[in-house]
VEXDREN-2710 file (C-alpha; in Angstrom, 1 decimal):
% VEXDREN-2710
k/r/px/py/pz
1/MET/60.6/41.8/-91.9
2/GLU/61.2/39.4/-89.0
3/LEU/58.4/39.3/-86.4
4/ILE/58.7/38.4/-82.8
5/VAL/56.1/38.0/-80.0
6/GLN/57.2/38.9/-76.5
7/LYS/55.1/37.9/-73.5
8/PHE/55.7/39.4/-70.1
9/GLY/54.3/38.0/-66.9
10/GLY/52.9/39.8/-63.9
11/THR/56.1/39.8/-61.8
12/SER/58.0/41.5/-64.7
13/LEU/55.5/44.4/-64.7
14/SER/54.8/44.8/-61.0
15/ASP/57.3/47.5/-60.1
16/GLU/59.4/50.2/-61.7
17/GLN/62.6/48.0/-61.9
18/GLY/60.8/45.2/-63.6
19/ARG/59.2/47.6/-66.1
20/TYR/62.6/49.0/-66.9
21/HIS/63.8/45.6/-67.9
22/VAL/60.7/45.0/-69.9
23/LEU/61.3/48.2/-71.9
24/ARG/64.9/47.2/-72.4
25/HIS/63.9/43.9/-74.1
26/ILE/61.3/45.6/-76.3
27/ILE/63.5/48.5/-77.4
28/ARG/66.4/46.1/-78.1
29/GLU/64.4/44.1/-80.6
30/TYR/62.7/47.1/-82.1
31/GLU/66.0/48.9/-82.8
32/ALA/67.2/45.6/-84.4
33/GLY/64.6/46.1/-87.0
34/LEU/62.0/43.5/-85.8
35/ASN/58.2/43.8/-85.9
36/ILE/57.1/43.3/-82.3
37/VAL/53.8/42.2/-80.7
38/VAL/54.0/42.4/-76.9
39/VAL/51.5/40.3/-74.8
40/VAL/51.1/41.3/-71.2
41/SER/49.6/39.7/-68.0
42/ALA/48.1/41.5/-65.1
43/MET/50.6/43.2/-62.8
44/GLY/52.0/41.3/-59.8
45/ARG/50.8/38.4/-57.8
46/SER/48.1/37.8/-55.3
47/GLY/47.9/40.6/-52.7
48/GLU/49.3/43.2/-55.1
49/PRO/46.6/45.8/-56.2
50/TYR/46.1/44.9/-59.9
51/ALA/46.8/41.1/-59.8
52/THR/44.1/38.8/-61.0
53/ASP/43.6/37.2/-57.6
54/SER/43.4/40.7/-56.0
55/LEU/40.6/41.6/-58.4
56/LEU/38.7/38.4/-57.5
57/GLU/39.1/39.3/-53.8
58/LEU/36.9/42.4/-54.4
59/VAL/33.9/40.2/-55.0
60/ARG/34.6/37.3/-52.7
61/HIS/33.5/39.4/-49.8
62/ASN/30.0/39.7/-51.5
63/GLY/29.5/35.9/-51.4
64/ASN/31.4/35.3/-54.6
65/SER/28.0/35.6/-56.4
66/LEU/29.2/37.6/-59.5
67/PRO/27.9/36.0/-62.7
68/SER/30.5/34.5/-64.9
69/ARG/30.0/37.0/-67.7
70/GLU/30.6/40.0/-65.3
71/ARG/33.4/38.1/-63.6
72/ASP/35.3/38.0/-66.9
73/LEU/34.7/41.8/-67.3
74/LEU/36.3/42.3/-63.9
75/LEU/39.3/40.0/-64.6
76/SER/40.0/41.7/-67.9
77/CYS/40.9/44.9/-66.1
78/GLY/44.3/43.7/-64.9
79/GLU/45.8/43.2/-68.3
80/LEU/44.4/46.4/-69.6
81/ILE/46.2/48.3/-66.8
82/SER/49.5/46.6/-67.6
83/ALA/49.1/47.3/-71.3
84/THR/48.3/51.0/-71.0
85/VAL/51.1/51.6/-68.4
86/LEU/53.6/50.0/-70.8
87/CYS/52.3/52.0/-73.7
88/SER/52.8/55.2/-71.7
89/LEU/56.4/54.3/-70.9
90/LEU/57.2/53.5/-74.5
91/HIS/55.7/56.8/-75.7
92/ALA/57.6/58.7/-73.1
93/LYS/60.8/57.3/-74.6
94/GLY/59.7/58.2/-78.2
95/PHE/58.5/54.8/-79.4
96/SER/55.1/54.6/-81.1
97/SER/52.9/51.8/-79.7
98/VAL/49.2/50.9/-79.6
99/VAL/47.1/48.9/-77.1
100/LEU/44.7/46.3/-78.4
101/THR/42.4/44.3/-76.1
102/GLY/42.0/40.6/-76.9
103/GLY/38.9/41.4/-78.9
104/GLN/40.4/44.3/-80.8
105/ALA/43.3/42.1/-81.7
106/GLY/40.9/39.8/-83.3
107/ILE/41.1/36.9/-80.8
108/MET/37.7/35.2/-81.2
109/THR/36.6/32.6/-78.6
110/ASP/33.7/30.4/-77.7
111/ASP/31.4/31.6/-74.9
112/ARG/32.7/29.6/-72.0
113/PHE/33.3/32.5/-69.6
114/GLY/36.3/31.9/-67.4
115/SER/37.8/29.1/-69.6
116/ALA/37.1/30.2/-73.2
117/ARG/38.9/28.5/-76.1
118/ILE/40.2/30.4/-79.1
119/ILE/38.4/29.6/-82.3
120/ASP/39.9/32.2/-84.7
121/ILE/42.3/35.2/-84.8
122/LYS/41.4/37.9/-87.2
123/GLN/44.8/39.4/-87.8
124/HIS/44.1/42.5/-90.0
125/LYS/44.2/45.1/-87.2
126/MET/47.5/43.8/-85.7
127/ARG/49.0/43.7/-89.2
128/ARG/47.9/47.2/-90.1
129/GLN/49.5/48.6/-86.9
130/LEU/52.7/46.7/-87.5
131/GLU/52.9/48.0/-91.1
132/GLU/52.6/51.5/-89.6
133/GLY/55.8/50.8/-87.6
134/LYS/54.0/50.6/-84.2
135/ILE/54.8/48.3/-81.3
136/VAL/51.5/46.4/-80.8
137/ILE/50.6/45.7/-77.2
138/VAL/48.0/43.0/-76.7
139/THR/46.2/42.3/-73.5
140/GLY/46.8/38.6/-72.7
141/PHE/44.3/36.2/-71.2
142/GLN/41.3/37.6/-73.0
143/GLY/39.2/37.4/-76.1
144/MET/35.8/38.1/-77.5
145/THR/32.8/36.0/-78.7
146/THR/31.3/36.5/-82.1
147/ASP/28.5/38.6/-80.6
148/GLY/30.9/40.9/-78.8
149/GLU/31.1/39.5/-75.2
150/MET/34.4/39.7/-73.3
151/THR/35.9/36.4/-72.3
152/THR/38.9/35.1/-70.4
153/LEU/41.0/32.1/-71.3
154/GLY/41.6/30.6/-67.8
155/ARG/44.9/30.1/-65.9
156/GLY/47.9/30.5/-68.2
157/GLY/45.8/32.4/-70.6
158/SER/48.4/35.0/-71.4
159/ASP/50.9/32.3/-72.5
160/THR/48.1/30.9/-74.7
161/THR/47.5/34.4/-76.2
162/ALA/51.2/34.8/-77.0
163/THR/51.6/31.5/-78.9
164/ALA/48.2/31.8/-80.6
165/VAL/49.1/35.3/-81.8
166/GLY/52.5/34.0/-82.9
167/ALA/50.9/31.2/-84.8
168/ALA/48.3/33.5/-86.5
169/LEU/51.0/36.0/-87.5
170/ASN/53.5/33.3/-88.5
171/ALA/56.0/34.8/-86.1
172/ASP/59.6/33.8/-86.2
173/ILE/59.7/33.1/-82.5
174/VAL/57.7/33.7/-79.3
175/ASP/59.7/34.8/-76.3
176/ILE/58.0/34.0/-72.9
177/TYR/59.7/36.2/-70.2
178/THR/59.5/35.1/-66.6
179/ASP/61.4/35.7/-63.4
180/VAL/63.7/32.6/-63.9
181/ASP/66.5/31.9/-66.4
182/GLY/64.6/29.6/-68.6
183/ILE/63.4/26.1/-67.9
184/LEU/65.3/24.3/-65.1
185/THR/65.9/20.6/-64.4
186/ALA/63.7/20.9/-61.3
187/ASP/62.0/23.5/-59.1
188/PRO/64.9/25.4/-57.5
189/ARG/62.9/26.0/-54.4
190/TRP/63.1/22.2/-53.8
191/VAL/66.3/21.2/-55.5
192/SER/69.3/23.5/-54.7
193/ASP/71.4/22.5/-57.6
194/ALA/68.7/22.7/-60.3
195/LYS/70.3/23.7/-63.6
196/PRO/68.9/25.7/-66.6
197/LEU/68.3/23.7/-69.8
198/ALA/69.6/25.2/-73.1
199/ALA/66.9/23.4/-75.2
200/VAL/64.0/21.0/-74.8
201/SER/61.4/19.6/-77.2
202/TYR/57.8/20.6/-77.2
203/GLU/56.8/17.2/-75.9
204/GLU/59.2/17.4/-73.0
205/ILE/58.0/20.8/-71.8
206/CYS/54.4/19.8/-72.3
207/ASN/55.0/16.9/-70.0
208/MET/56.8/19.1/-67.5
209/ALA/54.0/21.7/-67.5
210/GLN/51.2/19.1/-67.2
211/ASN/53.0/17.5/-64.3
212/GLY/53.4/20.6/-62.1
213/ALA/56.2/22.7/-63.6
214/LYS/54.7/26.2/-63.8
215/VAL/57.0/28.0/-66.2
216/ILE/54.6/27.9/-69.2
217/HIS/51.1/26.6/-69.8
218/PRO/50.8/23.3/-71.7
219/ARG/48.0/24.7/-73.9
220/ALA/50.3/27.4/-75.1
221/VAL/53.0/24.9/-76.0
222/GLU/50.5/22.7/-77.9
223/ILE/49.5/25.7/-80.0
224/ALA/53.1/26.5/-80.8
225/MET/53.9/22.9/-81.6
226/LYS/51.0/22.5/-84.1
227/ALA/52.2/25.8/-85.8
228/GLY/55.9/24.9/-85.6
229/ILE/56.6/28.2/-83.9
230/PRO/59.7/28.0/-81.7
231/ILE/59.5/29.4/-78.1
232/ARG/62.2/30.8/-75.9
233/VAL/61.6/30.9/-72.1
234/ARG/63.8/33.7/-70.9
235/SER/64.4/35.9/-67.8
236/THR/63.1/39.5/-67.8
237/PHE/66.0/40.4/-65.6
238/SER/69.0/39.2/-67.7
239/GLU/70.2/39.1/-71.3
240/GLY/70.4/35.3/-71.4
241/GLU/69.0/33.3/-74.3
242/GLY/67.0/31.1/-71.9
243/THR/65.6/27.8/-73.0
244/LEU/64.7/27.1/-76.7
245/VAL/61.6/25.0/-77.1
246/THR/60.9/23.4/-80.6
247/HIS/60.7/20.1/-82.4
248/THR/63.3/17.5/-81.7
249/GLN/64.4/17.4/-85.3
250/ALA/64.8/21.2/-85.4
251/LEU/67.0/21.0/-82.3
252/ARG/69.1/18.3/-84.0
253/ASN/69.4/20.4/-87.1
254/LYS/70.7/23.3/-85.0
255/GLY/73.3/21.0/-83.5
256/ILE/72.1/21.6/-80.0
257/TRP/70.3/18.3/-79.2
258/PHE/71.6/16.5/-76.1
259/ASP/71.9/12.7/-75.7
260/ARG/70.1/12.5/-72.4
261/THR/67.7/10.0/-71.0
262/VAL/66.1/12.2/-68.4
263/THR/65.5/15.9/-69.0
264/GLY/64.0/17.1/-65.7
265/LEU/61.7/16.5/-62.7
266/ALA/58.3/17.9/-61.9
267/HIS/56.0/17.4/-59.0
268/VAL/52.5/18.0/-57.7
269/ARG/51.6/18.4/-54.0
270/GLY/48.3/18.0/-52.2
271/VAL/47.3/14.6/-53.6
272/THR/45.1/11.9/-52.0
273/GLN/45.4/8.2/-52.9
274/LEU/42.1/6.3/-52.9
275/GLY/41.7/2.5/-53.1
276/VAL/38.5/0.4/-53.5
277/ILE/38.9/-3.4/-53.0
278/ASN/36.4/-5.7/-54.7
279/HIS/35.6/-7.9/-51.8
280/ASP/32.2/-8.9/-53.2
281/GLY/33.4/-9.8/-56.7
282/LEU/31.3/-7.1/-58.4
283/ALA/31.6/-7.1/-62.2
284/ASP/31.0/-3.4/-62.5
285/LEU/32.9/-2.0/-59.5
286/GLN/35.4/-0.1/-61.7
287/LEU/32.6/1.4/-63.8
288/ARG/30.6/2.5/-60.8
289/VAL/33.6/4.2/-59.2
290/PHE/34.8/6.1/-62.2
291/ARG/31.3/7.0/-63.5
292/ALA/30.6/8.6/-60.1
293/MET/33.8/10.6/-60.3
294/ALA/33.0/11.7/-63.8
295/ARG/29.4/12.8/-63.1
296/HIS/30.7/15.1/-60.3
297/GLU/33.6/16.4/-62.5
298/ILE/36.3/15.0/-60.2
299/SER/39.6/14.6/-62.1
300/VAL/41.3/11.3/-61.4
301/ASP/44.9/10.5/-61.9
302/PHE/47.4/7.6/-61.3
303/ILE/44.8/5.1/-62.2
304/ASN/45.4/1.4/-61.6
305/VAL/42.5/-0.9/-62.5
306/MET/42.8/-4.6/-61.5
307/PRO/40.3/-7.5/-61.1
308/THR/40.7/-7.0/-57.3
309/GLY/39.7/-3.3/-57.3
310/VAL/41.0/0.1/-58.3
311/HIS/43.6/2.6/-57.0
312/TYR/43.7/6.2/-58.1
313/THR/44.4/9.7/-56.9
314/VAL/42.4/13.0/-56.6
315/SER/43.4/16.4/-55.5
316/GLU/43.2/17.5/-51.9
317/ASP/40.3/19.8/-52.7
318/ASP/38.2/17.0/-54.3
319/THR/38.9/14.4/-51.5
320/PRO/35.8/15.1/-49.3
321/MET/33.4/14.7/-52.3
322/ALA/35.2/11.7/-53.7
323/LEU/34.9/10.0/-50.3
324/GLN/31.3/10.9/-50.0
325/LEU/30.5/9.4/-53.4
326/LEU/32.4/6.1/-52.7
327/GLN/30.7/5.7/-49.4
328/GLY/27.3/6.4/-51.0
329/LEU/28.0/3.5/-53.3
330/GLY/28.5/1.3/-50.3
331/PHE/32.3/1.0/-50.6
332/GLU/34.8/1.4/-47.7
333/PRO/37.7/3.1/-49.5
334/HIS/41.2/3.0/-48.4
335/ILE/42.5/6.6/-48.1
336/ARG/46.0/8.1/-47.9
337/LYS/46.1/11.9/-47.7
338/GLY/49.2/14.0/-47.9
339/CYS/50.8/12.5/-51.0
340/ALA/52.9/14.0/-53.8
341/LYS/53.3/13.0/-57.4
342/VAL/56.9/13.1/-58.7
343/SER/57.4/12.9/-62.5
344/VAL/60.7/11.9/-64.1
345/ILE/60.5/13.2/-67.7
346/GLY/62.7/12.7/-70.7
347/GLY/62.3/12.1/-74.4
348/GLY/65.3/9.7/-74.3
349/MET/63.8/7.2/-71.9
350/ASN/61.6/5.5/-74.5
351/GLY/63.0/2.0/-74.9
352/GLU/66.0/2.7/-72.6
353/PRO/66.4/-0.1/-70.0
354/GLY/67.1/0.6/-66.4
355/VAL/65.3/4.0/-65.8
356/MET/62.9/2.5/-63.3
357/ALA/65.7/0.7/-61.6
358/VAL/67.5/4.1/-61.0
359/ILE/64.4/5.6/-59.6
360/VAL/63.7/2.7/-57.2
361/GLU/67.4/2.6/-56.1
362/ALA/67.5/6.3/-55.4
363/LEU/64.3/6.3/-53.4
364/THR/65.2/3.0/-51.6
365/ASN/68.6/4.4/-50.6
366/SER/66.8/7.4/-49.1
367/SER/64.2/5.1/-47.3
368/ILE/61.3/6.6/-49.3
369/PRO/58.5/4.2/-50.0
370/ILE/56.9/4.2/-53.4
371/LEU/53.1/4.1/-52.9
372/GLN/52.2/3.8/-56.6
373/SER/53.7/4.1/-60.0
374/ALA/52.8/4.6/-63.6
375/ASP/54.6/5.3/-66.9
376/SER/54.4/6.4/-70.5
377/ASN/57.1/6.5/-73.2
378/THR/58.5/9.8/-71.9
379/THR/57.5/10.0/-68.2
380/ILE/57.6/7.8/-65.1
381/TRP/55.5/8.9/-62.2
382/VAL/55.8/7.8/-58.6
383/LEU/53.5/8.6/-55.7
384/ILE/55.2/9.3/-52.4
385/SER/54.4/10.9/-49.1
386/GLU/54.6/14.7/-49.3
387/ASN/56.8/14.6/-46.2
388/ASP/59.5/12.9/-48.4
389/LEU/59.2/15.2/-51.3
390/ALA/62.2/17.4/-50.9
391/GLU/64.5/14.4/-50.2
392/ALA/63.0/12.4/-53.1
393/LEU/63.5/15.2/-55.6
394/GLN/67.1/15.8/-54.6
395/ALA/67.9/12.1/-54.6
396/LEU/66.4/11.6/-58.1
397/HIS/68.1/14.8/-59.4
398/THR/71.4/13.5/-58.3
399/ALA/70.8/9.9/-59.4
400/PHE/70.2/11.0/-63.0
401/GLY/73.1/13.4/-63.1
402/LEU/70.8/16.4/-63.7
403/HIS/73.1/18.6/-61.5
404/LEU/75.8/18.1/-64.2
405/THR/73.6/19.4/-67.1
END
């Protein structure tokens, strides 16, 4: 029998109307004869009673001193509430379901509390419940160590749970339900004419997710890609098919591949550009700079290494420590706060001439300076002032014809 994994996010479960739509999607697939595993996130967003951030707020007032093991116990409560509420609604409508915590579902992890990695999934309990005709509800975002400790998987952990369960059970598809109609060409809060995409490759959505698009976690996509399990990103609040995510060749085989150079745009705000000029001709300047960043676990991006020095970016939060470290090394770094990274992403740009020319022309025509740039075979990044972000995204979206998708 065909098996489907459905994952529902916190906004889908936060109120009665959302839960009605969640039930509708589950019951539709169940009555079509599918085996169903449902993965749930904690209800709502920050400020709402059972959201993950709201649970964290309970201990922040105590100096945020809760040990990481006990912190994971606290954070696991939100998904358990979602799962049991959903189970009660299904039973009230006459559908048999069972709730399994991450550990009960066989999701085994290492012991890095707060950011655990899945090392194995023991499927027997999920399979037994499915064979009994039950809808299996799994609490996302959590697992268990080999010695029985509760762990959480970090941000985006429910997406990771869904695709990992799908891979373990060899599901036919994993449906990720959100509050938008699939994956869009850009963030609609910044680009008014952003359009939904019918299909993207694993590589494209990984790049979009890693560069600021928040529709699905990149770790979840990587798991699905390795297992060859297709994903659909769909809206909880509509019947649309959403966006299909799978291998490029699989899309071509289905006849739904598009001949496009650029697929979409992503962006990250709150970026600081740092520059260190090698006035003294130091042979190890680059080593000293990046070794200091690494030792203090500061993530660096947009790296340009030259004989004359280095330029790179850090997050707004890491800026004070990065500056302190550079000054402690005796450097006088150039600093530019309030930047944004814009990513132009597309599997079709590899070897395609003129892509950078379009970017430069669109931004130049909008009088937006490019502060730094970098590229790979599927992505071109430009660093700009955050004040120019909205205009830059709209200009690039139009220049590449993404509004016509």
